[in-house]
MIMARBA-685225 format. One record per residue: residue number from 1; residue in one letter; chain; x negated, y, z of N, C-alpha, C, CB in turn. Coordinates in steps of 0.2 Angstrom, whole numbers, plus 5000, padded with zeros to 4 digits. Each point is the difference from the previous one (the first is absolute). Glycine has a CB too. Layout:
# MIMARBA-685225
 seq type mol n.east n.north n.up ca.east ca.north ca.up c.east c.north c.up cb.east cb.north cb.up
 NUM    A   A      X       Y    Z       X        Y     Z      X       Y    Z       X        Y     Z
...
END
This chain:
# MIMARBA-685225
 seq type mol n.east n.north n.up ca.east ca.north ca.up c.east c.north c.up cb.east cb.north cb.up
   1    M   A   4949    5097 4952    5000     4994  4995   4993    4998 4998    5012     5004  4996
   2    E   A   4984    5001 5003    4993     4998  4997   4996    4996 5005    5000     5010  4994
   3    E   A   5001    4991 5013    4997     4996  5005   5002    4993 4999    4999     5010  5007
   4    D   A   5007    4988 4991    5002     4993  4999   4996    4996 4996    5011     5004  5002
   5    F   A   4985    4999 4993    4996     4997  4995   4992    5000 5002    5008     5003  4992
   6    D   A   4991    4999 5015    4993     5000  5002   4999    4993 5003    5000     5012  5003
   7    I   A   4996    4984 4993    4999     4993  5003   4996    4999 5006    5000     4997  4988
   8    R   A   4997    5009 5014    4996     5000  5006   5004    5002 5006    4989     5002  4993
   9    G   A   5017    5000 5006    5005     5002  5005   5001    4995 5005    5005     5008  4992
  10    H   A   4999    4994 5013    5002     4996  5006   5005    4994 4998    4999     5010  5007
  11    I   A   4999    4984 4995    5004     4994  4998   5005    4999 5006    4991     4995  4994
  12    E   A   5016    5005 5004    5005     5000  5005   5001    4993 5002    5006     5009  4994
  13    P   A   4995    4990 5013    5001     4993  5003   5007    4998 4998    4992     5002  5010
  14    I   A   5009    4991 4990    5006     4997  4999   5005    5002 5005    4995     4991  4994
  15    E   A   5011    5012 5004    5006     5001  5004   5005    4994 5001    4998     5013  4997
  16    E   A   5003    4986 5009    5005     4994  5001   5006    5002 5003    4990     4993  5002
  17    R   A   5016    5005 4995    5007     5001  5002   5003    4994 5001    5000     5011  4994
  18    I   A   5001    4987 5013    5003     4993  5001   5007    5001 5004    4988     4995  5001
  19    I   A   5017    5002 4996    5006     5000  5003   5002    4993 5002    5004     5010  4993
  20    K   A   4998    4989 5014    5003     4994  5002   5007    5000 5001    4989     4998  5006
  21    K   A   5014    4996 4992    5007     4999  5001   5002    4993 5003    5002     5008  4990
  22    F   A   5003    4992 5013    5001     4993  5004   5007    4998 4998    4993     5003  5010
  23    Y   A   5008    4990 4989    5006     4997  4998   5001    4993 5004    4999     5006  4988
  24    I   A   5007    4992 5012    5002     4994  5003   5005    4996 4995    4998     5005  5012
  25    C   A   5000    4988 4987    5004     4996  4996   5007    4999 5002    4990     4994  4997
  26    K   A   5015    5006 4999    5007     4999  5002   5001    4993 5003    5004     5008  4990
  27    V   A   4999    4991 5015    5001     4994  5003   5007    4997 4999    4992     5003  5009
  28    T   A   5008    4990 4991    5006     4996  5000   5002    4997 5007    4998     4998  4988
  29    C   A   4996    5002 5016    5001     4997  5007   4996    5005 5005    5001     4988  4995
  30    D   A   5003    5016 5009    4997     5004  5005   4997    4996 5006    5008     5010  4996
  31    K   A   4989    4994 5009    4997     4997  5005   5006    4996 5005    4990     5009  5000
  32    Y   A   5016    4994 5000    5005     4997  5004   5002    4993 4997    5004     5012  5003
  33    A   A   4997    4988 4990    5002     4994  4997   4994    4995 5000    5007     5006  4992
  34    A   A   4987    4996 5008    4994     4996  5000   5000    4996 5008    4993     5008  4991
  35    K   A   5008    4996 5014    5000     4998  5006   5005    4995 5002    4995     5010  5003
  36    T   A   5011    4991 4993    5006     4995  5001   4998    4993 4997    5008     5010  4999
  37    K   A   4988    4991 4995    4998     4993  4997   4995    4997 5005    5001     5005  4988
  38    M   A   4995    4998 5015    4995     4997  5004   5003    4997 5007    4992     5008  4996
  39    E   A   5013    4996 5006    5004     4998  5006   5004    4993 4998    5001     5012  5004
  40    E   A   5002    4988 4990    5004     4994  4998   4995    4994 5000    5008     5007  4994
  41    K   A   4986    4994 5003    4995     4995  5000   4998    4997 5007    4996     5005  4989
  42    R   A   5003    5000 5015    4997     4998  5007   5006    4996 5004    4993     5011  5000
  43    L   A   5013    4992 4999    5006     4997  5004   5001    4993 4997    5005     5011  5003
  44    K   A   4994    4988 4991    5002     4993  4997   4995    4995 5002    5004     5006  4990
  45    S   A   4989    4997 5011    4995     4995  5003   5002    4998 5007    4991     5006  4992
  46    I   A   5011    4999 5012    5001     4999  5007   5006    4994 5001    4997     5012  5003
  47    K   A   5008    4989 4993    5005     4995  5000   4998    4993 4999    5007     5008  4996
  48    T   A   4988    4990 5000    4997     4994  4999   4995    4997 5005    5002     5002  4988
  49    M   A   4996    5002 5017    4995     4998  5005   5004    4998 5006    4991     5008  4995
  50    P   A   5005    4987 5009    5003     4999  5007   5001    5006 5004    4994     4988  4999
  51    S   A   5010    5012 5006    5002     5006  5004   4994    5002 5004    5012     4996  5000
  52    G   A   4984    4999 5002    4994     5001  5004   4994    5004 4997    5003     4990  5006
  53    E   A   4997    5009 4987    4995     5003  4996   5002    5007 4996    4996     4988  4999
  54    K   A   5010    5014 5003    5003     5006  4996   4996    5006 5003    5011     4994  4998
  55    S   A   4987    5010 4997    4997     5007  5002   5005    5005 5001    4989     4997  4994
  56    T   A   5010    5008 5010    5005     5005  5001   4996    5007 4998    5006     4994  5010
  57    K   A   4988    5005 4987    4996     5006  4998   5003    5002 4993    4990     4996  5006
  58    G   A   5011    5010 4993    5003     5003  4994   4995    5001 4994    5008     5006  5007
  59    I   A   4993    4998 4989    4996     5002  4994   4996    5006 5001    5008     4994  4992
  60    E   A   4985    5005 5006    4996     5006  4999   5000    5002 4993    4992     4996  5009
  61    F   A   5011    5010 4991    5002     5002  4993   4996    5007 4998    5012     4995  5002
  62    N   A   4986    5005 4992    4996     5005  4997   5002    5002 4993    4990     4997  5008
  63    T   A   5009    5009 4990    5001     5002  4993   4993    5001 4997    5011     5005  5002
  64    K   A   4988    4993 4992    4993     5001  4997   5002    5002 4993    4994     4991  5007
  65    Y   A   5002    5015 4991    5001     5003  4994   4994    4998 4996    5007     5009  5004
  66    I   A   4993    4988 4990    4995     4998  4995   4999    5006 4995    5002     4987  5001
  67    P   A   4992    5016 4999    5000     5006  4996   4997    4998 4993    4998     5007  5010
  68    Y   A   5005    4997 4985    4998     5000  4993   4997    5007 4999    5008     4991  4996
  69    F   A   4987    5010 4999    4998     5006  4998   5000    5001 4993    4992     5000  5010
  70    Y   A   5012    5005 4988    5001     5002  4993   4997    5007 4999    5010     4993  4999
  71    L   A   4985    5007 4997    4996     5007  4999   5001    5002 4992    4992     4997  5010
  72    E   A   5009    5009 4989    5000     5003  4994   4996    5007 5000    5011     4994  4997
  73    G   A   4985    5007 4998    4995     5006  5000   4999    5003 4994    4995     4995  5010
  74    N   A   5002    5011 4990    4998     5003  4994   4993    5004 5001    5013     5002  4997
  75    Y   A   4983    4998 4998    4994     5003  5000   4999    5004 4994    4995     4990  5006
  76    T   A   5002    5017 4996    4999     5004  4995   4993    5004 5001    5013     5002  4998
  77    I   A   4984    4999 4996    4993     5004  5001   5000    5005 4994    4994     4990  5006
  78    D   A   5004    5016 4996    4998     5005  4995   4992    5000 5001    5011     5007  5001
  79    Y   A   4986    4993 4993    4993     4999  5000   4997    5003 4994    5001     4990  5007
  80    L   A   4992    5011 4993    4996     5003  4994   4996    4994 4998    5000     5012  5004
  81    R   A   4999    4988 4989    4995     4996  4997   4997    5003 4994    5007     4990  5003
  82    R   A   4987    5007 4996    4996     5003  4994   5002    4996 4993    4990     5003  5008
  83    N   A   5010    5001 4987    5001     4997  4994   4997    5003 4994    5011     4996  5004
  84    K   A   4988    5001 4990    4997     5003  4994   5004    4999 4994    4989     4998  5006
  85    Y   A   5011    5008 4990    5004     5000  4994   4996    5003 4995    5011     5001  5006
  86    T   A   4990    4997 4987    4997     5002  4995   5005    5004 4996    4991     4991  4999
  87    L   A   5008    5016 5000    5005     5004  4997   4998    5002 4993    5004     5004  5011
  88    K   A   5000    4995 4984    4998     5002  4993   5002    5008 4999    5002     4988  4995
  89    I   A   4993    5016 5004    5001     5007  5000   4995    5003 4995    5004     5000  5012
  90    D   A   4998    5005 4984    4996     5003  4995   4994    5003 5003    5010     5002  4993
  91    P   A   4984    4997 5004    4993     5003  5002   5000    5008 5001    4995     4990  4995
  92    E   A   5010    5013 5002    5000     5007  5000   5003    5003 5006    5000     5000  4988
  93    V   A   5004    4996 5016    5004     5002  5005   4995    5001 5006    5010     4993  4996
  94    K   A   4990    5013 5007    4996     5001  5006   5003    5000 5007    4994     5007  4992
  95    A   A   5012    4994 5008    5004     5000  5006   5007    4998 4999    4993     5008  5005
  96    I   A   5011    4989 5000    5007     4998  4999   5004    5003 5006    4997     4990  4993
  97    K   A   5009    5011 5006    5005     5001  5006   5006    4996 4999    4996     5012  5001
  98    I   A   5005    4984 5004    5006     4996  5000   5006    5004 5001    4993     4990  5005
  99    E   A   5012    5009 4990    5006     5004  5000   5004    4999 5007    5001     4999  4987
 100    D   A   5002    5006 5015    5003     5000  5007   4996    4999 5006    5010     4996  4994
 101    S   A   4983    5005 5005    4995     5000  5005   4996    5006 5000    5000     4987  5000
 102    E   A   4997    5015 5006    4996     5006  5000   4992    4998 4999    5008     5005  5008
 103    S   A   4991    4988 4991    4993     4998  5000   4997    5001 4993    5003     4992  5009
 104    I   A   4991    5011 4990    4997     5000  4994   4993    4996 5001    5005     5012  4997
 105    V   A   4994    4983 4998    4995     4996  5000   4995    5002 4995    5007     4990  5004
 106    N   A   4987    5011 4998    4994     5002  4995   4997    4994 4998    4997     5011  5006
 107    L   A   5003    4988 4987    4998     4994  4997   4992    5000 4998    5012     4998  4996
 108    E   A   4985    5008 5005    4993     5000  4997   4995    4996 5004    5003     5012  4996
 109    K   A   4998    4987 5011    4996     4997  5004   5002    4993 5001    4997     5010  5006
 110    M   A   5008    4987 4991    5002     4993  5000   4997    4996 4995    5011     5004  5005
 111    V   A   4988    4989 4997    4997     4996  4996   5004    4998 4994    4994     4995  5010
 112    R   A   5003    5005 4984    5004     4997  4994   4997    4994 4998    5003     5012  4997
 113    V   A   5001    4983 5002    4997     4993  4998   4999    5001 4992    5007     4994  5009
 114    K   A   4997    5009 4988    4999     5002  4993   5002    5008 4999    5002     4988  4996
 115    S   A   4996    5014 4999    5002     5007  4999   5007    5002 5001    4991     5001  4992
 116    N   A   5013    4994 5006    5008     5001  5001   5003    4996 5005    5000     5002  4988
 117    E   A   4995    4995 5017    5003     4996  5006   4997    5003 5006    5001     4990  4993
 118    L   A   5003    5011 5012    4998     5003  5006   5001    4995 5006    5003     5011  4996
 119    E   A   4992    4988 5008    5001     4995  5006   5002    5004 5006    4991     4992  4995
 120    L   A   5015    5006 5008    5002     5003  5006   5000    4995 5006    5008     5006  4993
 121    N   A   4988    4996 5012    5000     4997  5006   5005    5004 5005    4987     4996  4998
 122    I   A   5018    5000 5004    5005     5004  5004   5001    4996 5006    5005     5004  4990
 123    I   A   4999    5000 5015    5003     4998  5006   5007    4999 4999    4990     5005  5007
 124    E   A   5013    4990 4994    5007     4999  5000   5003    4999 5006    4999     4995  4989
 125    K   A   5008    5008 5012    5004     4999  5006   5005    4995 4998    4997     5012  5004
 126    L   A   5004    4983 5000    5005     4994  4999   5004    4999 5006    4992     4995  4991
 127    K   A   5013    5001 5008    5004     4997  5006   5002    4993 4998    5005     5012  5003
 128    F   A   4994    4984 5002    5001     4993  5000   5005    4998 5005    4988     4997  4995
 129    E   A   5016    4998 5004    5005     4998  5005   5001    4993 4999    5006     5011  5000
 130    N   A   4995    4985 5006    5001     4993  5001   5005    4999 5005    4989     4997  4995
 131    N   A   5015    4998 5005    5005     4998  5005   5001    4992 5001    5006     5011  4998
 132    G   A   4996    4987 5007    5001     4993  5001   5004    4998 5006    4990     4998  4994
 133    E   A   5011    4996 5007    5004     4998  5006   4998    4993 5002    5009     5007  4998
 134    I   A   4991    4991 5009    4998     4993  5002   5005    4999 5006    4988     5001  4997
 135    T   A   5013    4992 5004    5004     4998  5005   4996    4994 5004    5011     5003  4993
 136    L   A   4989    4998 5013    4996     4996  5004   5003    4997 5006    4990     5006  4996
 137    D   A   5008    4988 5007    5003     4998  5006   4995    5003 5006    5005     4989  4994
 138    K   A   4997    5009 5012    4996     5003  5006   4992    4998 5000    5011     4999  5006
 139    D   A   4988    4995 4990    4993     4998  4999   4996    5003 4994    5004     4990  5007
 140    M   A   5000    5014 4990    4997     5004  4994   5000    4995 4994    4993     5007  5007
 141    N   A   5011    4988 4993    5001     4995  4994   5005    5004 4995    4997     4989  5007
 142    S   A   5002    5011 4986    5004     5002  4996   5006    4996 4999    4991     5005  4994
 143    I   A   5015    4998 5006    5006     4996  4999   5005    5004 4995    4999     4996  5012
 144    Q   A   5006    5001 4986    5004     5003  4995   5006    5004 5004    4998     4990  4992
 145    K   A   5002    5016 5005    5005     5005  5004   5007    4997 5000    4993     5010  4996
 146    K   A   5009    4986 4998    5007     4998  5000   5001    4994 5005    5000     5003  4988
 147    T   A   4995    4995 5015    5001     4995  5006   5002    5003 5006    4992     4993  4995
 148    I   A   5008    5014 5006    5002     5003  5006   5007    5002 4999    4989     5005  5001
 149    P   A   5015    4993 5004    5008     5001  5000   5001    5007 5000    5002     4990  5006
 150    Y   A   5005    5012 4992    5002     5007  5000   4999    5003 5007    5009     4997  4992
 151    Y   A   4990    5009 5008    4998     5004  5007   5003    5007 5000    4989     4993  5001
 152    N   A   5011    5009 5005    5003     5007  5001   4994    5004 5004    5012     4996  5000
 153    E   A   4988    5010 4999    4995     5005  5004   5002    5000 5007    4998     5007  4989
 154    I   A   4997    4993 5015    5000     5002  5007   4996    5006 5002    5003     4988  5003
 155    D   A   4998    5015 5002    4996     5006  5002   4993    4998 5004    5010     5007  5000
 156    E   A   4986    4997 5000    4993     4998  5003   5001    4999 5007    4994     5007  4992
 157    N   A   5010    4996 5012    5001     4999  5007   5002    4993 5001    5003     5012  5002
 158    T   A   5002    4985 4994    5002     4993  5001   4994    4996 4999    5012     5003  4996
 159    Y   A   4984    4998 4998    4995     4995  4999   4995    5001 5006    5001     5002  4987
 160    N   A   4997    5003 5016    4996     5001  5005   5002    4997 5006    4996     5010  4996
 161    E   A   5011    4990 5005    5003     4996  5006   4999    4992 4999    5008     5009  5001
 162    Y   A   4993    4989 4993    4998     4993  4999   4993    4998 5001    5009     5000  4992
 163    E   A   4987    5004 5006    4993     4999  5001   4997    5001 5007    4999     5005  4989
 164    S   A   5004    4999 5015    4998     5001  5007   5003    4994 5004    5000     5012  4999
 165    N   A   5005    4985 4999    5003     4994  5003   4997    4994 4998    5011     5006  5001
 166    K   A   4984    4994 4994    4996     4995  4998   5005    4995 4996    4991     5001  5009
 167    E   A   5014    5002 4988    5004     4995  4996   4998    5000 4992    5009     5003  5008
 168    I   A   4986    5000 4990    4998     5000  4993   4994    4995 5000    5004     5012  4997
 169    E   A   4996    4983 4999    4994     4995  4999   4994    5004 4998    5008     4991  4997
 170    E   A   4987    5008 5007    4994     5004  4999   4996    4998 4993    4999     5001  5013
 171    S   A   4999    5004 4984    4995     4999  4994   4993    4999 5002    5008     5006  4993
 172    K   A   4988    4991 5003    4993     4999  5002   4997    5007 4998    5000     4988  4998
 173    Y   A   5003    5016 4998    4997     5006  4998   5004    5007 5001    4995     4993  4991
 174    P   A   5002    5012 5011    5004     5007  5001   5003    5002 4993    4992     5003  5010
 175    H   A   5012    5002 4991    5004     5002  4994   4995    5003 4995    5010     5002  5007
 176    N   A   4984    5001 4995    4996     5003  4995   4997    4995 4996    4997     5009  5009
 177    Y   A   5002    4985 4993    4997     4995  4995   5005    4999 4994    4994     4994  5010
 178    F   A   5012    5006 4991    5005     4999  4995   5000    5006 4995    5008     4994  5007
 179    I   A   4991    5012 4996    4999     5006  4995   4993    4999 4996    5007     5007  5008
 180    E   A   4988    4991 4995    4994     4999  4997   5000    4995 4994    4994     5002  5011
 181    K   A   5011    4993 4990    5001     4995  4995   5003    5003 4994    5001     4991  5009
 182    L   A   5004    5014 4992    5003     5003  4995   4995    5005 4996    5011     4999  5006
 183    K   A   4984    5004 4998    4995     5004  4997   4996    4996 4995    5000     5007  5011
 184    E   A   4998    4987 4991    4996     4996  4996   5003    4999 4993    4995     4995  5010
 185    L   A   5012    5005 4990    5004     4998  4994   5000    5006 4996    5007     4992  5006
 186    I   A   4994    5014 4996    5002     5006  4996   4995    5005 4999    5012     4998  5003
 187    I   A   4983    5003 5002    4995     5005  4999   4995    4998 4995    5002     5004  5012
 188    K   A   4998    4999 4982    4996     4998  4995   4997    5006 4997    5006     4990  4997
 189    R   A   4988    5013 5007    4997     5006  4998   4997    4999 4993    4998     5003  5012
 190    P   A   5003    5001 4983    4997     5000  4994   4992    5000 5000    5010     5005  4995
 191    N   A   4987    4991 5001    4992     4999  5001   4997    5006 4997    5001     4988  4999
 192    D   A   5002    5016 4997    4997     5006  4997   5001    5006 5004    5001     4995  4989
 193    T   A   5001    5005 5017    5001     5005  5005   4993    5003 5002    5011     4996  5004
 194    V   A   4989    5011 4994    4994     5003  5003   5001    5005 5006    4995     4999  4988
 195    R   A   5012    5003 5012    5002     5004  5006   5007    4999 5001    4991     5008  4998
 196    T   A   5011    4991 5008    5007     4999  5002   5003    5007 5002    4998     4988  5004
 197    L   A   5008    5014 4993    5003     5006  5002   5005    4999 5005    4998     5005  4989
 198    K   A   5006    4990 5010    5006     4998  5004   5001    4993 5000    5005     5011  4999
 199    E   A   4996    4985 5007    5001     4993  5000   5005    4999 5005    4988     4997  4996
 200    I   A   5017    4999 5003    5006     4999  5004   5002    4993 5000    5004     5012  4998
 201    F   A   4996    4985 5008    5003     4993  5001   5007    5001 5004    4988     4994  4999
 202    E   A   5017    5004 4998    5007     5000  5003   5002    4993 5001    5003     5011  4996
 203    A   A   5000    4987 5010    5002     4993  5001   5006    5000 5005    4989     4996  4999
 204    N   A   5016    5000 4999    5006     4998  5005   4999    4993 5003    5007     5008  4993
 205    L   A   4992    4992 5013    4999     4994  5004   5007    4998 5003    4988     5002  5002
 206    N   A   5015    4993 4995    5007     4998  5002   4999    4993 5004    5006     5006  4990
 207    I   A   4996    4995 5016    5000     4994  5005   5007    4997 5001    4989     5005  5006
 208    I   A   5012    4989 4991    5006     4997  5000   5000    4994 5006    5002     5003  4987
 209    L   A   5003    4997 5017    5000     4995  5006   5006    4995 4998    4996     5009  5008
 210    R   A   5002    4985 4993    5004     4994  4999   5002    4997 5007    4996     4998  4989
 211    P   A   5010    5003 5014    5002     4997  5007   5000    4993 5000    5006     5010  5002
 212    N   A   4990    4987 5003    5000     4993  5002   5002    5000 5008    4992     4996  4990
 213    Y   A   5011    4999 5012    5002     4999  5007   4997    4994 5003    5010     5006  4998
 214    E   A   4986    4994 5007    4997     4994  5003   5003    4999 5007    4990     5002  4994
 215    G   A   5012    4991 5007    5002     4998  5007   4996    4994 5002    5012     5005  4997
 216    I   A   4986    4996 5010    4996     4994  5003   5005    4997 5005    4989     5006  4998
 217    F   A   5012    4988 5002    5005     4997  5005   4998    4992 5000    5009     5009  4998
 218    E   A   4994    4988 5007    4999     4993  5000   5005    4996 4996    4996     5001  5012
 219    Y   A   5002    4994 4984    5004     4996  4995   4998    4993 5001    5001     5010  4992
 220    K   A   5003    4986 5010    4999     4993  5000   4994    4998 5005    5005     4999  4989
 221    G   A   4994    5005 5016    4995     4999  5005   4993    5003 4998    5006     4990  5003
 222    K   A   4994    5014 4991    4994     5003  4998   5001    5008 4999    4996     4989  4995
 223    I   A   4999    5015 5006    5000     5007  4999   4999    5001 4993    4996     5003  5011
 224    V   A   5009    5000 4985    4999     5001  4993   5001    5008 4998    5005     4988  4998
 225    K   A   4993    5013 4996    5002     5007  4998   5004    4999 4994    4989     5005  5004
 226    M   A   5017    4999 4996    5004     5000  4994   5000    5007 4997    5008     4992  5006
 227    I   A   4991    5008 4987    5000     5007  4997   5006    5000 4995    4987     5000  5001
 228    V   A   5016    5006 4999    5005     5002  4996   4998    5005 4995    5009     4996  5009
 229    D   A   4992    5003 4985    4998     5006  4995   5006    5004 4999    4993     4993  4994
 230    G   A   5006    5014 5008    5006     5004  5000   5003    5002 4994    4995     5005  5009
 231    V   A   5001    4994 4985    5002     5001  4994   5005    4995 4997    4990     5006  4998
 232    T   A   5007    4988 5003    5004     4994  4997   5004    4996 5005    4991     4999  4992
 233    G   A   5008    5002 5014    5003     4996  5006   4998    4993 5001    5010     5007  4997
 234    K   A   4985    4991 4999    4997     4993  5000   4996    5000 5007    4999     4999  4987
 235    T   A   5001    4994 5015    4996     4999  5006   4995    4995 4999    5010     5003  5007
 236    K   A   4985    4997 4998    4995     4995  5000   4997    4999 5007    4997     5002  4988
 237    M   A   5001    4992 5014    4998     4998  5007   4993    4999 4999    5011     4995  5003
 238    E   A   4985    5007 5002    4993     4999  5001   4998    4997 5007    4998     5010  4992
END
């Protein structure tokens, strides 16, 4: 215990505990319903075109997941700091013992501001804690968490499968950058720290995927892209 108050002791490095979890938004339109919408659009176009110009090429269909990043974290630090107190104590008192403690303090060599005031230069052990959360899009722009639709958890293997199939829209930044953003928000080391005893950063990185479906096909003589939002079922043409 006494070594904990040695300001010249070893400074502990920050310990990081990161947990990743994966989710997918609830859909109202799955990939089969999305492909049906695209096929209906394509066939309707074919019917209006002269027979010699009708295309027999089908739909190039892909699933694309748009990622959201919701992070929550906690930061704690146990540390030492210097402090100074003035204690009123009778000049006749030569030593004191703090009740329920084995420590005896000799007052004869300590500085007295006045005959009845003792100046105490002490080392204090403290704990500071801070927490916070952020929600970001794939380009690390802040967004409101309430704008993300309801979602269910998926396992890491499923997420990795989507990723290996290149179905997840790429972010400009690796996952570590999102964690660093959270660190900037919640790691607030006290300015009066003279020695760190324990420092812990804990973070939950929640990756939430929003399904979108893309179909490329010929429409009215032009190659177009049709996008169907899996959550709302809404469509748009590009």
